[in-house]
C-alpha positions, 0 to 999 in steps of 0.5 A: 176432636171428641166431646163428652156430649157426643161420647155421652149420646153414643154409650146411651143410643148404642151401648153395645157398640160402645162397650164393645169398643171399651172391651177391646183394652181388656185381653179375653181368653174368650170373646162374648157371645152378646155384649148386653144379654138383656132379656129382662131389665132386672136380669140383664149381663155384660160380655155373656159368653166371654171368659177372661181373668182379671189378675191376668189383666192387672199383671201378667199382660203388663209383664208379658209386654215389657212393663214387668220393671216399672213400679205397680205399687209405692208403698208409704207407711206414715205410722211406721216411716217406712217405704217399698216399691214393688215392680210389675214382675215382682208382684206377679210373682208374690201373686202367684206364690200366694195363689199357690198357698190359698190353693194349698188351702182348698182354695178352689174357683167360687170359693169366698175368701175374705181379707181382713188386712190392714194397708199394706202390700200384702193386701193387694197379694191376697186380693189379687191371688184370689181373682187369679184362681177365681175365688171371691173376695170380700174385703172387711175394712181390718179393725172391724168389731168382732160381731161385725165381721162374725155377720159377714163370715156367716154371709159369705162363708169363706173357705179362708180368711187372711189377716195380719197380727195388727194394724196401726192407727196414728195413736194405738196399734189395733191388733187383729187377731183376738178380733177374728178368733173372737169372729170365728167364735160368734159365727155359725160357718168356720173358715177352713184355714186363716193365714196370716201376716205376722207385722214386726210391731206385734206377733199374733198368737196361731191355732194349731191346725186352722192357722198358717203363717204366711210367710212360712207357707210362702216359702213353700208355696208352688207359683199358681196361673190364671184360672179362666172364668166367665165374664159374669162370674164374680169377682168380688163381694163387698158389704156395705158400710155402716150395715147393721143386722143382715149384712148387704153384700154387693156383687161386682163381676170380672167382665163388666168391672175390668172393661169399665175400670179400665175405661175410666183410668184415661177418659175420666181420670186422664192417666196414662199407663206408666204415670203414677196415680193415688186414691187416698182411700183404704181397701175396705172400701170401694174406693180402694178396690177400684181405684187403689187396686183394680182400676190403675193396675188394669190400666197399667199405672203405678198406685200409691198405697198410703198407711196413713192420715191427711192430719196427724201423721204427723201433720196436715201436710201428709198428703203434700209430701206423698204427692211431691215425693212420689211424682203423684199425677191425679189424686183421688180422695174424700172431701172429708179429707180436705177438711180436715187438712183445711181445719188445721191449716187453713192458710194452706201454709204446708203446701208451700213445703213441697213441690206439687208440679206433677199433680194435675188434677184432683178429684174428690168423692165420698161425702157431698163436697161444699163449694167452699171446700173446693173452692179453697183446694183450687185455690190453694193448689192452683189445679182443677179440682173435680168433685164427682159422684159415685157409690159400693154399688155401682162400682165407679163414677155416676156423674163426673166431669170427665177431664180424659174425653173433654175439661168441661166447666167446673160447677161448684156445688155440682158432681158434673154431668152423668158419666158416659153409660149411665142415663141420670134422671131426677125423679117425682115420687110417682116417677116422672121426671122433675123439670130442670133445677127441681129435687127429687129423687135421683135414679139412674135409666136400666140397664146400668153400665158395665162394672155395676152391681149384678146383685146382692150376695143370696138376697135377690129379693132384698136386691129388687126391693132395695134398689129396682121396685119403687121407680120400675125402669131404674135403679134407685140410688137413694140419693136426693137432689137435682139435674139443672139446664146443663144436665148437671148433676146436684146430690143434695142429701140422701132421700132420708136426709131430705127434711120436712119442715111446716111442709116445706121440704128442704135438703141438708145439703143445701143448709150446710152449703150456706154454713160451709160459707162462714169463714170460721166454719171447716166443716159442718152437718144438718140433720132434722130434729122432731118438732111438735109444731113444725115437724121438723126443725134443722139442727146445725152443727159447726166445726171451726178452724184450727185457731178460730178464738172468738166467742162461740155464740156470735159465730152461731148467731152469724150461721143462723144469718146467713141460712136466713139471708140465704135460704129464708125464713121458710128454713126456720133455721135458729139451732145451730151449736159449736162442736170439736168434732163431727161423728162419721165411719171410717170412710169419712161418711157424717152419721147424720142419721144417727145424730137424728135419732140421738137428737130425737131421743131414739134408741139407736145401734152403734154404728159398725163402721163408725171411726171414734164412739166416743164422739157420740156422747159429745154430740148428746152432750151438746144436744142437751144444750139447746132443748134436744136430746132429753 
């Protein structure tokens, strides 16, 4: 029996042999000259000399080997009450035709194409068509503000932009075309063409000579074949969420990306080809790239594309309906989604309405999963719940309980041990390793495994200063935490969320873990607010479970007592506020940095990815009641 420890050791001690074996799962036009070209740990590359096409590996090869009738995509739109299943054969036909559309607009290998789309199948078609041509796609979250889209247009300089007439939120319709037109007006770079998919809910106005109607172009398209690219050629750019000012475009290659994601589907998520896999995310984020589109299709799975929310479309049972109807085997979502479900349905009553017998494992990532939320999900679903950790930059899991290799013990609060390929350390500020259980900056020894970023788009100096210079020989994750004696990684906060209270360094994550354990608290956040005496003081924000009607001041007193009992007086935790909601990005990350600036009465830029700007005014008002945000 293969064990995790043996697998991880092999991946670190002999990475070339390990990843060469994994690369056998991918079809190559030309095999690589070297698995790891590593003359300098700062400039290493995987599978140099190799050639392939990622779209071929995601579609054509499955059809050629008899899987054409299998479902590739199950599109489930809760906001339009519609469903559509697309086979591998039909998806291949659509992608080949749309590759022909893009080629007719002058898109060639190496050209950039921005995809500004809602969660509809055409978005996946557009992405795969770019990969088919060897063009570099850059997905921008649908509905992003015009000025933010403009900065990405100027940075990526796309030959074409693919968009749709609108996106649909639970309570409103968002017209994309006016935002796109304004962004192009604002940007210095002008794309040659925009291909627009007209949704039935609204018709977008078209600009003659520039805009192309999706359906009309598809009707005339000549299907295009796969263009062979170097393994080291870029597949896509993805701008990190929350970017302000100059955007930070993560570059992903073709070869290492395909190898790592294909390998991860079985070894981390334990799914077999043909099974249904659902990542409840958005294609605008890295999870959507890796595990709505590429990972499942490279592995021959059926992927679920869900247009809806965990609550409100129509209720907190939305996820359970999707799992039951489509026989989902493995699900992946953010802890934020589960906290929203738990807040609306704390007793999990809606779960009883659905047959979830197909669901074997739930994976969580995106925000730190507090033990209370993890235990709630375990108890209500009766299956393993695996918190794991990765980043836009890494493309797949840095640390995880790799259930396809060996099911290890789940430790609530931990994201599990380092995934094979990842050499994870907790470091002092001087670069030396800390003792097991001691807090430090979490870093990964170079070279990083296949699938991780190869740089920042046209910003080599920024890439090095952002990730490689603080700890020479390591990739700086920007996260803080500790690694226990068993090798389990505990990510407690971003390094800039570690607060200093009278000389004592405390992670906001450790305080949030205590607050989340209160029986009335659905979710919470802690920030460090400036204090003349102690440097910083922790301030807690509590969102209560639906139906809780107790006196809020009593809940606050209990929360403060919990921190004093479990963390101690050293935390100086005296300030907590009950709020109706927390400010978050559209991907579910809590905007602690912005909240901290509000508390300290500092200027702040409206985060580009904020879900609802109005919540910041509510936070400011709440902070004012306890003497902050003056």
